[in-house]
ZAMAR-725541 format. One record per residue: residue number from 0; x, y, z of N, C-alpha, C, CB in turn. Coordinates in Angstrom, 1 decimal, always signed. Atoms other than C-alpha are relative to their C-alpha. Glycine has a CB too. Layout:
<pts>
+-----+--------+--------+--------+--------+--------+--------+--------+--------+--------+--------+--------+--------+
|   n |    n_u |    n_v |    n_w |   ca_u |   ca_v |   ca_w |    c_u |    c_v |    c_w |   cb_u |   cb_v |   cb_w |
+-----+--------+--------+--------+--------+--------+--------+--------+--------+--------+--------+--------+--------+
| NUM |      X |      Y |      Z |      X |      Y |      Z |      X |      Y |      Z |      X |      Y |      Z |
...
+-----+--------+--------+--------+--------+--------+--------+--------+--------+--------+--------+--------+--------+
</pts>
This chain:
<pts>
+-----+--------+--------+--------+--------+--------+--------+--------+--------+--------+--------+--------+--------+
|   n |    n_u |    n_v |    n_w |   ca_u |   ca_v |   ca_w |    c_u |    c_v |    c_w |   cb_u |   cb_v |   cb_w |
+-----+--------+--------+--------+--------+--------+--------+--------+--------+--------+--------+--------+--------+
|   0 |   -0.1 |   +1.3 |   +0.3 |  +96.5 |  -30.6 |  -45.1 |   -1.4 |   -1.1 |   +0.0 |   +1.0 |   -0.5 |   +0.8 |
|   1 |   +1.2 |   +0.5 |   -0.5 |  +93.6 |  -33.0 |  -45.3 |   +0.8 |   -1.5 |   +0.7 |   -1.3 |   -0.3 |   -1.3 |
|   2 |   +0.1 |   +1.3 |   -0.6 |  +93.8 |  -35.8 |  -43.0 |   +0.1 |   -1.4 |   -0.9 |   -1.2 |   +0.0 |   +0.8 |
|   3 |   +0.0 |   +1.5 |   +0.5 |  +94.7 |  -39.5 |  -44.1 |   -0.8 |   -0.9 |   +0.5 |   +1.3 |   -0.7 |   +0.1 |
|   4 |   +0.8 |   +1.3 |   -0.4 |  +92.1 |  -42.6 |  -43.7 |   +0.2 |   -0.8 |   -0.5 |   -1.0 |   -0.1 |   -0.1 |
|   5 |   -0.1 |   +1.5 |   +0.1 |  +93.0 |  -45.8 |  -43.6 |   -1.1 |   -0.7 |   +0.9 |   +1.4 |   -0.6 |   +0.5 |
|   6 |   +0.9 |   +0.8 |   -0.5 |  +90.7 |  -48.7 |  -43.1 |   +0.9 |   -1.3 |   +0.3 |   -1.3 |   -0.2 |   -1.1 |
|   7 |   -0.8 |   +1.1 |   -0.8 |  +92.0 |  -51.4 |  -41.2 |   -1.3 |   -1.3 |   +0.3 |   +0.7 |   +0.7 |   +1.7 |
|   8 |   +0.6 |   +1.2 |   -0.2 |  +90.3 |  -55.0 |  -41.7 |   +0.3 |   -1.0 |   +0.5 |   -0.4 |   -0.4 |   -0.7 |
|   9 |   -0.6 |   +1.3 |   -0.7 |  +91.2 |  -57.4 |  -39.2 |   -0.8 |   +0.1 |   +1.3 |   +1.7 |   +0.0 |   +0.3 |
|  10 |   +0.6 |   +0.1 |   -1.1 |  +89.2 |  -59.2 |  -36.4 |   +0.8 |   +0.7 |   +1.4 |   -0.3 |   -1.4 |   +0.0 |
|  11 |   -0.8 |   +0.1 |   -1.2 |  +91.9 |  -59.1 |  -33.7 |   +1.3 |   +1.6 |   +0.3 |   +0.8 |   -1.6 |   -0.3 |
|  12 |   -0.8 |   -0.7 |   -0.4 |  +92.9 |  -55.4 |  -32.8 |   +1.2 |   +0.1 |   +0.7 |   -0.4 |   +0.3 |   +0.3 |
|  13 |   -1.0 |   +0.2 |   -1.0 |  +95.1 |  -56.2 |  -30.1 |   +1.3 |   -0.2 |   -0.9 |   -0.3 |   -1.3 |   +1.1 |
|  14 |   -0.9 |   +0.4 |   +0.8 |  +97.4 |  -57.7 |  -32.7 |   +0.9 |   +1.6 |   -0.5 |   -0.8 |   -0.9 |   -1.2 |
|  15 |   -0.4 |   -0.7 |   +0.0 |  +97.8 |  -54.7 |  -34.4 |   +0.3 |   +1.6 |   +0.3 |   +0.0 |   -0.5 |   -0.4 |
|  16 |   +0.0 |   -0.9 |   -0.8 |  +97.5 |  -52.1 |  -32.1 |   +0.9 |   +1.2 |   -0.1 |   +0.0 |   -0.5 |   +1.0 |
|  17 |   -1.2 |   -1.2 |   +0.0 | +101.0 |  -50.7 |  -31.9 |   -0.1 |   +0.9 |   -1.8 |   +2.0 |   -1.0 |   +0.4 |
|  18 |   +0.0 |   -0.9 |   +1.3 | +100.6 |  -49.7 |  -35.7 |   -1.0 |   +0.8 |   +0.1 |   -0.2 |   -0.6 |   -1.2 |
|  19 |   +1.0 |   -0.8 |   -0.3 |  +97.6 |  -48.0 |  -34.9 |   +0.2 |   +1.2 |   +0.7 |   -0.7 |   -0.7 |   +0.5 |
|  20 |   -0.2 |   -0.8 |   -1.0 |  +98.9 |  -46.3 |  -32.6 |   +1.0 |   +0.9 |   -0.2 |   +0.2 |   -0.6 |   +0.9 |
|  21 |   -0.8 |   -0.7 |   +1.4 | +101.8 |  -45.0 |  -34.9 |   -0.5 |   +0.9 |   -0.7 |   +0.2 |   -0.8 |   -1.0 |
|  22 |   +0.4 |   -0.4 |   +0.7 |  +99.9 |  -44.1 |  -37.4 |   -1.0 |   +1.0 |   +0.3 |   -0.1 |   -0.7 |   -0.5 |
|  23 |   +0.7 |   -1.1 |   -0.6 |  +97.4 |  -42.2 |  -35.7 |   +1.0 |   +1.0 |   +0.7 |   -1.1 |   -0.6 |   +1.0 |
|  24 |   -1.1 |   -1.0 |   -0.5 | +100.7 |  -40.1 |  -33.9 |   +0.5 |   +1.1 |   -1.1 |   +1.4 |   -0.8 |   +0.4 |
|  25 |   -0.7 |   -0.8 |   +1.3 | +101.5 |  -39.4 |  -37.6 |   -1.4 |   +0.7 |   -0.7 |   +0.9 |   -1.3 |   -1.1 |
|  26 |   +1.0 |   -0.9 |   +0.7 |  +97.8 |  -37.7 |  -38.1 |   -0.7 |   -0.8 |   -1.0 |   +0.7 |   +1.3 |   -0.6 |
|  27 |   +1.1 |   +0.8 |   +0.6 |  +96.1 |  -40.7 |  -39.6 |   -1.0 |   -0.6 |   +0.4 |   +0.3 |   -0.9 |   -0.5 |
|  28 |   +0.9 |   +0.5 |   -0.2 |  +92.8 |  -41.4 |  -39.3 |   +0.0 |   -1.8 |   -0.3 |   -0.9 |   +0.8 |   -0.6 |
|  29 |   -0.2 |   +1.3 |   +0.0 |  +92.4 |  -45.5 |  -38.6 |   -1.4 |   -0.7 |   +0.2 |   +0.9 |   -0.2 |   +1.1 |
|  30 |   +1.5 |   +0.5 |   -0.5 |  +88.9 |  -46.9 |  -38.7 |   +0.1 |   -1.4 |   +0.0 |   -1.2 |   +0.5 |   -0.9 |
|  31 |   +0.1 |   +2.0 |   -0.4 |  +88.6 |  -50.8 |  -37.5 |   -0.6 |   -0.2 |   -0.5 |   -0.3 |   -0.8 |   +1.2 |
|  32 |   +1.0 |   +0.9 |   +1.0 |  +86.8 |  -53.3 |  -39.4 |   -0.3 |   -1.3 |   +0.5 |   +0.5 |   -0.3 |   -1.5 |
|  33 |   -0.2 |   +1.2 |   +0.0 |  +86.4 |  -56.5 |  -38.1 |   -0.1 |   -1.1 |   -0.8 |   -0.4 |   -0.2 |   +0.6 |
|  34 |   +0.4 |   +1.3 |   +1.3 |  +84.7 |  -58.4 |  -40.8 |   -0.1 |   +0.7 |   -1.3 |   -1.7 |   -0.8 |   +0.2 |
|  35 |   +0.6 |   -0.8 |   +1.5 |  +84.0 |  -58.4 |  -44.3 |   -0.9 |   +0.4 |   -0.8 |   +0.1 |   -0.4 |   -0.8 |
|  36 |   +1.0 |   -0.4 |   +0.3 |  +80.6 |  -57.9 |  -44.8 |   -0.2 |   +1.7 |   +0.6 |   -1.1 |   -1.1 |   +0.4 |
|  37 |   -0.2 |   -0.9 |   -0.3 |  +81.2 |  -55.0 |  -42.8 |   +1.2 |   +1.0 |   -0.6 |   +0.0 |   -0.3 |   +0.9 |
|  38 |   -1.2 |   -1.1 |   +0.8 |  +84.0 |  -53.5 |  -44.7 |   -0.8 |   +0.1 |   -1.5 |   +1.9 |   -0.9 |   -0.3 |
|  39 |   +0.4 |   -0.3 |   +1.4 |  +82.7 |  -54.1 |  -48.1 |   -1.5 |   +0.9 |   -0.2 |   -0.2 |   -1.5 |   -0.8 |
|  40 |   +0.7 |   -1.1 |   -0.4 |  +79.2 |  -52.3 |  -46.7 |   +0.4 |   +1.6 |   +0.1 |   -0.3 |   -0.4 |   +1.0 |
|  41 |   -1.1 |   -1.3 |   -0.5 |  +81.4 |  -49.4 |  -45.8 |   +0.7 |   +0.5 |   -1.2 |   +1.4 |   -0.7 |   +1.1 |
|  42 |   -1.0 |   -0.8 |   +1.3 |  +83.7 |  -49.1 |  -49.3 |   -0.9 |   -0.7 |   -0.8 |   +1.9 |   -0.4 |   -0.3 |
|  43 |   +0.8 |   +0.6 |   +1.1 |  +81.2 |  -50.5 |  -51.7 |   -0.7 |   +1.5 |   -0.7 |   -1.4 |   -1.3 |   +0.8 |
|  44 |   +0.4 |   -1.7 |   +0.5 |  +79.6 |  -46.7 |  -51.7 |   +1.0 |   +1.3 |   +0.3 |   -1.5 |   +0.6 |   +0.9 |
|  45 |   -0.7 |   -1.2 |   -0.1 |  +82.5 |  -44.9 |  -51.0 |   +0.8 |   +0.2 |   -1.2 |   +0.8 |   -0.1 |   +1.2 |
|  46 |   -0.8 |   -0.1 |   +0.8 |  +84.6 |  -42.7 |  -53.5 |   +1.1 |   -0.4 |   +0.5 |   +0.0 |   +1.0 |   -0.6 |
|  47 |   -1.6 |   -0.1 |   -0.4 |  +88.1 |  -43.8 |  -53.7 |   +0.9 |   +1.1 |   -0.1 |   +0.6 |   -0.8 |   -0.7 |
|  48 |   -0.8 |   -1.3 |   -0.4 |  +89.2 |  -40.4 |  -52.8 |   -0.1 |   +0.0 |   +1.6 |   -0.6 |   +1.4 |   -0.7 |
|  49 |   +0.1 |   -0.3 |   -1.5 |  +87.8 |  -40.9 |  -49.3 |   +0.7 |   -0.8 |   +1.1 |   -1.2 |   +0.0 |   +0.4 |
|  50 |   -0.7 |   +0.8 |   -1.0 |  +90.2 |  -43.5 |  -48.5 |   +1.5 |   -0.1 |   -0.7 |   -0.9 |   -1.6 |   +0.4 |
|  51 |   -1.2 |   +0.1 |   +0.3 |  +94.0 |  -43.7 |  -48.6 |   +0.3 |   -1.4 |   -0.4 |   +0.7 |   +0.5 |   +1.0 |
|  52 |   -0.1 |   +1.3 |   -0.2 |  +94.5 |  -47.2 |  -47.9 |   -0.8 |   -0.9 |   +0.9 |   +1.2 |   -0.2 |   +0.4 |
|  53 |   +1.4 |   +1.0 |   -0.2 |  +92.3 |  -50.1 |  -47.5 |   +1.5 |   -1.4 |   +0.8 |   -1.3 |   -0.6 |   -2.2 |
|  54 |   -1.1 |   +0.3 |   -0.3 |  +94.7 |  -52.7 |  -45.1 |   -1.0 |   -1.4 |   +0.3 |   +1.0 |   +0.8 |   +1.1 |
|  55 |   +0.5 |   +1.6 |   -0.4 |  +93.4 |  -56.7 |  -45.3 |   +0.7 |   -0.9 |   +0.5 |   -0.4 |   -0.7 |   -1.0 |
|  56 |   -0.4 |   +1.8 |   -0.2 |  +93.9 |  -59.7 |  -43.3 |   -0.7 |   -0.5 |   -1.2 |   -0.7 |   -0.9 |   +1.5 |
|  57 |   +0.7 |   +1.0 |   +0.6 |  +93.4 |  -62.7 |  -45.4 |   -0.6 |   -0.9 |   +0.7 |   +0.6 |   -0.5 |   -0.7 |
|  58 |   +0.6 |   +1.1 |   -0.9 |  +92.2 |  -65.0 |  -42.9 |   -0.9 |   +1.0 |   +0.7 |   +1.2 |   -1.1 |   +1.2 |
|  59 |   +0.6 |   -1.2 |   -0.4 |  +89.4 |  -62.8 |  -42.0 |   -1.3 |   -0.8 |   +0.3 |   +0.0 |   +1.3 |   -1.2 |
|  60 |   +1.9 |   +0.4 |   -0.5 |  +85.5 |  -63.4 |  -40.2 |   -0.7 |   +0.8 |   -1.2 |   -0.7 |   +0.9 |   +1.9 |
|  61 |   +0.8 |   -0.3 |   +1.1 |  +83.0 |  -63.2 |  -43.3 |   -0.7 |   +1.0 |   +0.8 |   -0.9 |   -1.3 |   -0.8 |
|  62 |   +1.1 |   -0.7 |   -0.6 |  +80.3 |  -61.2 |  -41.1 |   -1.4 |   -0.6 |   -0.1 |   +0.0 |   +1.2 |   -0.6 |
|  63 |   +1.3 |   +0.6 |   +0.0 |  +76.7 |  -61.8 |  -41.7 |   -0.3 |   -0.2 |   -1.3 |   -1.0 |   +0.7 |   +0.6 |
|  64 |   +0.3 |   +0.4 |   +1.4 |  +76.6 |  -62.1 |  -45.7 |   +0.5 |   -1.4 |   -0.1 |   +0.5 |   +0.9 |   -1.1 |
|  65 |   -0.9 |   +1.6 |   +0.3 |  +76.9 |  -65.7 |  -45.7 |   -0.6 |   -0.6 |   -1.8 |   -0.7 |   -1.5 |   +1.6 |
|  66 |   -0.2 |   +0.5 |   +1.4 |  +76.2 |  -65.6 |  -49.7 |   +1.5 |   +0.4 |   -0.8 |   -1.2 |   +0.7 |   -0.8 |
|  67 |   -1.4 |   -0.6 |   +1.0 |  +79.3 |  -63.2 |  -51.0 |   +1.0 |   -1.1 |   +0.7 |   +0.7 |   +1.9 |   +0.3 |
|  68 |   -0.8 |   +1.0 |   -1.1 |  +81.0 |  -64.9 |  -48.0 |   -0.2 |   -1.2 |   +0.5 |   +0.1 |   +0.5 |   +1.1 |
|  69 |   +0.4 |   +1.4 |   -0.6 |  +80.0 |  -68.3 |  -47.7 |   +1.6 |   -0.8 |   +0.3 |   -1.2 |   -1.0 |   -1.4 |
|  70 |   -1.5 |   +0.6 |   -0.5 |  +82.2 |  -70.7 |  -46.3 |   +0.6 |   -0.8 |   -1.6 |   -0.2 |   -1.4 |   +1.7 |
|  71 |   -0.2 |   +0.6 |   +1.8 |  +82.6 |  -72.3 |  -50.3 |   +1.0 |   +1.7 |   -0.5 |   -2.2 |   -0.3 |   -1.3 |
|  72 |   -0.4 |   -1.4 |   +0.8 |  +83.7 |  -68.7 |  -51.4 |   +1.2 |   +0.3 |   +0.4 |   -0.9 |   +1.2 |   +0.3 |
|  73 |   -0.9 |   -0.8 |   -0.7 |  +86.2 |  -67.8 |  -48.6 |   +0.7 |   -1.5 |   +0.6 |   -0.8 |   +1.2 |   +1.2 |
|  74 |   -1.0 |   +1.7 |   -0.1 |  +87.3 |  -72.0 |  -48.3 |   +0.1 |   +0.0 |   +1.8 |   +2.4 |   +0.0 |   -0.9 |
|  75 |   +0.4 |   +0.1 |   -1.8 |  +85.9 |  -71.6 |  -44.4 |   +0.6 |   +1.6 |   +0.3 |   +1.0 |   -1.5 |   +1.1 |
|  76 |   -0.9 |   -1.1 |   -0.8 |  +87.4 |  -67.9 |  -43.6 |   +1.4 |   -0.1 |   -0.3 |   +0.0 |   -0.2 |   +1.6 |
|  77 |   -1.4 |   -0.5 |   +0.6 |  +91.0 |  -68.4 |  -45.1 |   -0.1 |   +0.6 |   -1.1 |   +1.0 |   -1.1 |   -0.4 |
|  78 |   -0.8 |   -0.6 |   +0.7 |  +90.8 |  -66.6 |  -48.0 |   -1.4 |   +1.1 |   -0.1 |   +0.9 |   -0.8 |   -1.3 |
|  79 |   +0.8 |   -1.2 |   -0.1 |  +88.1 |  -63.9 |  -46.7 |   +0.3 |   +1.2 |   -0.5 |   -0.1 |   +0.3 |   +1.0 |
|  80 |   -0.4 |   -1.3 |   +0.6 |  +89.9 |  -61.1 |  -47.4 |   +0.5 |   -0.1 |   -1.6 |   +1.1 |   +0.6 |   +0.8 |
|  81 |   -0.1 |   -0.4 |   +1.3 |  +91.0 |  -62.1 |  -50.9 |   -0.8 |   +0.3 |   -0.8 |   +0.4 |   -0.4 |   -0.4 |
|  82 |   +1.0 |   -0.5 |   +0.4 |  +87.6 |  -62.4 |  -51.7 |   -0.5 |   +1.5 |   +0.3 |   -0.9 |   -0.8 |   +0.3 |
|  83 |   +0.3 |   -1.3 |   +0.0 |  +87.1 |  -58.8 |  -50.3 |   +0.2 |   +0.8 |   -1.0 |   +0.4 |   +0.4 |   +0.9 |
|  84 |   -0.6 |   -0.8 |   +0.7 |  +89.6 |  -57.6 |  -52.2 |   -0.3 |   +0.4 |   -1.7 |   +1.2 |   -0.5 |   +0.2 |
|  85 |   +0.1 |   +0.0 |   +1.7 |  +88.7 |  -58.4 |  -55.7 |   -0.9 |   +0.2 |   +0.0 |   +0.2 |   -1.1 |   -0.9 |
|  86 |   +1.0 |   -0.7 |   +0.5 |  +85.3 |  -57.8 |  -55.1 |   +0.0 |   +1.6 |   +0.1 |   -1.2 |   -0.4 |   +0.7 |
|  87 |   -0.4 |   -1.2 |   -0.5 |  +86.3 |  -54.2 |  -53.8 |   +0.4 |   +0.8 |   -1.5 |   +1.3 |   -0.1 |   +1.1 |
|  88 |   -0.5 |   -0.3 |   +1.0 |  +88.4 |  -54.0 |  -57.0 |   -0.9 |   +0.1 |   -1.3 |   +1.0 |   -0.7 |   +0.0 |
|  89 |   +1.3 |   -0.1 |   +0.8 |  +85.5 |  -54.6 |  -59.1 |   -1.1 |   +0.8 |   +0.0 |   -0.5 |   -0.8 |   +0.1 |
|  90 |   +1.2 |   -0.8 |   -0.7 |  +83.3 |  -52.5 |  -57.6 |   +0.7 |   +1.8 |   -0.4 |   -0.1 |   -0.5 |   +2.1 |
|  91 |   -0.8 |   -1.0 |   -0.1 |  +86.2 |  -49.7 |  -58.0 |   +1.1 |   -0.2 |   -0.8 |   +0.4 |   +0.3 |   +1.2 |
|  92 |   -1.5 |   +0.4 |   +0.5 |  +89.0 |  -50.5 |  -60.4 |   +1.3 |   +1.0 |   +0.2 |   -0.1 |   -0.3 |   -1.5 |
|  93 |   -1.0 |   -0.7 |   -0.5 |  +91.0 |  -47.6 |  -59.5 |   +0.5 |   -0.2 |   +1.6 |   -0.4 |   +1.5 |   -0.4 |
|  94 |   -0.2 |   +0.3 |   -1.3 |  +90.9 |  -49.0 |  -56.0 |   +1.1 |   -0.9 |   +0.7 |   -1.1 |   -0.6 |   +0.3 |
|  95 |   -0.8 |   +1.4 |   +0.0 |  +93.4 |  -51.7 |  -56.5 |   +1.3 |   +0.4 |   +0.9 |   +0.5 |   -0.7 |   -1.9 |
|  96 |   -1.4 |   -1.0 |   -0.4 |  +96.6 |  -49.4 |  -55.7 |   -0.1 |   +0.5 |   +1.6 |   +0.1 |   +1.7 |   -1.1 |
|  97 |   +0.3 |   -0.6 |   -1.3 |  +95.0 |  -48.5 |  -52.6 |   +0.0 |   -1.1 |   +1.3 |   -1.4 |   +0.8 |   -0.1 |
|  98 |   +0.0 |   +1.5 |   -0.4 |  +94.7 |  -52.5 |  -51.3 |   +1.4 |   -0.5 |   +0.5 |   -0.3 |   -1.0 |   -1.1 |
|  99 |   -1.2 |   +0.6 |   -0.9 |  +97.3 |  -53.9 |  -48.7 |   -0.5 |   -1.3 |   +0.3 |   +0.4 |   +0.8 |   +1.5 |
| 100 |   +0.1 |   +1.2 |   -0.7 |  +97.1 |  -57.5 |  -48.1 |   +1.3 |   -0.4 |   +1.4 |   -0.1 |   -1.2 |   -1.3 |
| 101 |   -0.5 |   -0.2 |   -0.8 |  +98.5 |  -57.7 |  -44.8 |   -0.1 |   -1.6 |   +1.2 |   -0.5 |   +1.3 |   +0.3 |
| 102 |   +0.4 |   +1.3 |   -0.4 |  +98.8 |  -61.5 |  -43.9 |   +1.2 |   -1.4 |   +0.6 |   -0.7 |   -0.2 |   -1.3 |
| 103 |   -1.0 |   +1.1 |   -0.3 | +100.7 |  -64.5 |  -41.9 |   +0.0 |   -1.3 |   -0.3 |   +0.1 |   -0.1 |   +1.2 |
| 104 |   -0.2 |   +1.2 |   +0.9 | +100.4 |  -66.7 |  -44.2 |   +0.9 |   -0.4 |   -0.5 |   -0.5 |   -0.2 |   -0.8 |
| 105 |   -1.5 |   +0.4 |   +0.7 | +103.5 |  -68.5 |  -44.9 |   -0.1 |   -1.4 |   -0.8 |   +1.3 |   -0.1 |   +1.3 |
| 106 |   -0.4 |   +1.0 |   +0.7 | +102.9 |  -71.5 |  -46.7 |   +0.1 |   +0.1 |   -1.6 |   -0.8 |   -0.8 |   +0.4 |
| 107 |   -0.1 |   -0.2 |   +1.1 | +103.7 |  -71.9 |  -50.3 |   -1.0 |   +0.1 |   -1.0 |   +0.6 |   -0.7 |   -0.2 |
| 108 |   +1.2 |   -0.1 |   +0.9 | +100.6 |  -72.2 |  -52.1 |   -1.0 |   +1.0 |   +0.2 |   -0.8 |   -1.2 |   +0.1 |
| 109 |   +0.8 |   -0.8 |   -0.7 |  +98.7 |  -69.9 |  -49.6 |   +0.5 |   +1.7 |   -0.4 |   +0.1 |   -0.5 |   +1.6 |
| 110 |   -0.8 |   -1.3 |   +0.2 | +101.4 |  -67.0 |  -50.4 |   +0.2 |   +0.0 |   -1.4 |   +1.2 |   +0.3 |   +0.8 |
| 111 |   -0.1 |   -0.2 |   +2.3 | +101.5 |  -67.6 |  -54.4 |   -1.2 |   +0.7 |   -0.2 |   -0.1 |   -2.0 |   -1.3 |
| 112 |   +1.3 |   -0.2 |   +0.2 |  +97.8 |  -67.3 |  -54.1 |   -0.3 |   +1.8 |   +0.1 |   -0.8 |   -0.9 |   +1.1 |
| 113 |   +0.1 |   -1.4 |   -0.3 |  +97.9 |  -64.0 |  -52.4 |   +0.7 |   +1.1 |   -0.9 |   +0.4 |   +0.1 |   +1.3 |
| 114 |   -0.3 |   -0.4 |   +1.0 | +100.4 |  -62.7 |  -54.5 |   -0.5 |   +0.3 |   -1.7 |   +0.6 |   -0.5 |   +0.2 |
| 115 |   +1.1 |   +0.1 |   +1.5 |  +98.6 |  -63.8 |  -57.9 |   -0.9 |   +1.1 |   +0.2 |   -1.1 |   -1.5 |   -0.2 |
| 116 |   +1.1 |   -1.0 |   -0.5 |  +95.7 |  -61.8 |  -56.3 |   +0.4 |   +1.2 |   -0.1 |   -0.5 |   -0.2 |   +1.3 |
| 117 |   -0.3 |   -1.5 |   -0.5 |  +97.5 |  -58.6 |  -55.4 |   +0.5 |   +0.4 |   -1.1 |   +1.0 |   +0.3 |   +1.3 |
| 118 |   +0.0 |   -0.2 |   +1.3 |  +98.8 |  -58.8 |  -59.0 |   -1.0 |   +0.2 |   -1.2 |   +0.6 |   -0.9 |   -0.1 |
| 119 |   +1.7 |   -0.1 |   +0.8 |  +95.4 |  -59.2 |  -60.7 |   -0.3 |   +1.2 |   +0.2 |   -1.3 |   -1.0 |   +0.5 |
| 120 |   +0.9 |   -1.3 |   +0.0 |  +94.2 |  -56.1 |  -59.0 |   +0.8 |   +0.8 |   +0.3 |   -1.1 |   +0.2 |   +0.9 |
| 121 |   -0.7 |   -1.4 |   -0.3 |  +96.9 |  -53.8 |  -58.6 |   +0.5 |   +0.1 |   +1.8 |   -1.3 |   +1.5 |   -0.4 |
| 122 |   -0.5 |   +0.2 |   -1.9 |  +97.3 |  -54.6 |  -54.5 |   +1.3 |   -0.2 |   +0.2 |   -0.7 |   -1.2 |   +0.9 |
| 123 |   -1.5 |   +0.6 |   -0.6 | +100.3 |  -55.0 |  -52.5 |   +0.0 |   -1.0 |   +1.0 |   +0.8 |   +1.0 |   +0.6 |
| 124 |   +0.1 |   +0.9 |   -1.0 | +101.2 |  -57.8 |  -50.2 |   +1.3 |   +0.2 |   +0.5 |   -0.5 |   -1.3 |   -0.4 |
| 125 |   -1.0 |   +0.1 |   -1.5 | +103.1 |  -57.5 |  -46.7 |   -0.4 |   -1.3 |   +0.4 |   -0.3 |   +1.2 |   +1.3 |
| 126 |   +0.2 |   +0.8 |   -0.7 | +103.7 |  -60.5 |  -45.1 |   +0.3 |   +0.5 |   +1.4 |   +0.6 |   -1.1 |   -0.4 |
| 127 |   +0.2 |   -0.2 |   -1.2 | +103.1 |  -60.3 |  -41.4 |   +1.2 |   -0.6 |   +0.7 |   -1.2 |   -0.4 |   +0.4 |
| 128 |   -1.2 |   +0.7 |   -0.9 | +106.5 |  -60.8 |  -39.1 |   +0.6 |   +1.2 |   +0.7 |   +1.2 |   -0.9 |   -0.8 |
| 129 |   -0.7 |   -1.4 |   -0.9 | +108.6 |  -58.8 |  -36.9 |   +0.4 |   +1.0 |   -0.9 |   +1.3 |   -0.3 |   +1.0 |
| 130 |   -1.0 |   -0.5 |   +1.1 | +110.6 |  -57.8 |  -39.9 |   -1.2 |   +1.3 |   -0.7 |   +0.7 |   -1.4 |   -1.3 |
| 131 |   +0.9 |   -1.2 |   +0.7 | +107.5 |  -55.5 |  -41.1 |   -1.6 |   +0.3 |   +1.0 |   -0.4 |   -0.6 |   -1.9 |
| 132 |   +0.8 |   -0.6 |   -1.1 | +105.8 |  -54.7 |  -37.7 |   +0.5 |   +1.2 |   +0.6 |   -0.2 |   -1.0 |   +1.0 |
| 133 |   -0.8 |   -1.3 |   -0.5 | +106.0 |  -51.3 |  -35.8 |   +0.6 |   +0.7 |   -0.9 |   +1.0 |   -0.2 |   +0.9 |
| 134 |   -0.2 |   -0.9 |   +1.1 | +108.1 |  -48.9 |  -37.1 |   +0.7 |   -0.5 |   -1.3 |   +0.7 |   +1.0 |   +0.6 |
| 135 |   -0.9 |   +0.9 |   +1.3 | +109.4 |  -51.6 |  -39.9 |   -1.3 |   +0.4 |   -1.1 |   +0.3 |   -2.2 |   +0.4 |
| 136 |   +0.7 |   -0.1 |   +0.4 | +106.0 |  -51.2 |  -41.2 |   -0.5 |   +1.5 |   +0.0 |   -0.5 |   -0.8 |   +0.4 |
| 137 |   -0.4 |   -2.2 |   +0.3 | +105.8 |  -47.0 |  -41.0 |   +1.0 |   -0.3 |   -1.1 |   +1.2 |   +1.2 |   +1.8 |
| 138 |   -1.0 |   -0.4 |   +1.1 | +108.8 |  -47.3 |  -43.1 |   -0.2 |   -0.7 |   -1.1 |   +1.4 |   -0.2 |   +0.3 |
| 139 |   +0.4 |   +1.1 |   +0.6 | +107.3 |  -49.7 |  -45.4 |   -1.0 |   +1.0 |   -0.8 |   -0.7 |   -1.4 |   +1.0 |
| 140 |   +1.5 |   -1.0 |   +0.4 | +104.0 |  -47.2 |  -45.7 |   +0.5 |   +1.4 |   -0.4 |   -1.3 |   +0.3 |   +1.4 |
| 141 |   -0.4 |   -0.8 |   +0.0 | +106.5 |  -44.4 |  -46.0 |   +0.7 |   -0.1 |   -1.6 |   +0.7 |   +0.2 |   +1.1 |
| 142 |   -0.1 |   +0.5 |   +1.7 | +108.1 |  -46.1 |  -48.9 |   -0.7 |   +0.3 |   -1.3 |   -0.3 |   -1.0 |   -0.1 |
| 143 |   +1.1 |   -0.1 |   +0.9 | +105.0 |  -46.5 |  -50.8 |   -0.4 |   +1.3 |   -0.1 |   -1.2 |   -0.7 |   +0.4 |
| 144 |   +0.6 |   -1.6 |   +0.0 | +104.1 |  -42.8 |  -50.3 |   -1.6 |   -0.2 |   +0.8 |   -0.1 |   +0.7 |   -1.9 |
| 145 |   +1.2 |   +0.1 |   -0.9 | +101.3 |  -43.8 |  -47.7 |   -0.1 |   +1.0 |   +1.0 |   +0.0 |   -1.1 |   +0.7 |
| 146 |   -0.5 |   -1.0 |   -1.2 | +102.4 |  -41.6 |  -44.9 |   +1.5 |   +0.9 |   -0.2 |   +0.4 |   -1.2 |   +1.5 |
| 147 |   -1.4 |   -0.8 |   +0.3 | +104.8 |  -38.9 |  -44.9 |   +1.2 |   -0.4 |   +1.3 |   -0.4 |   +2.0 |   +0.1 |
+-----+--------+--------+--------+--------+--------+--------+--------+--------+--------+--------+--------+--------+
</pts>
């Protein structure tokens, strides 16, 4: 069986370390990337079949590309993950169903925008909370068919 490969784009690895350990225990290769520019560079040339899931934080460091991920485009970093997700979906139309926006955003307008973008590009959205972390996160991934 081929090993699954997840790309996790979030600058704070310590927050999601338990999920990473659980995934690695299931045999999943987890590639950690801390900013949008680095993720975009890695994924723009990748074939969609090389990656099983891309997990994107919404409030994300832009990296060193201040054109694509400018403060204006990302609203000062608040929507960097959404900008990245839309770019990836434009590059690879079939990648939308491999994108998961995993965010702590709880305000009404912010959540509504994440839901709208997810729907537009065929991505998933899961709000970070105690109910969606650790083993609950793994259960969600199993239900969606990302892990066995």
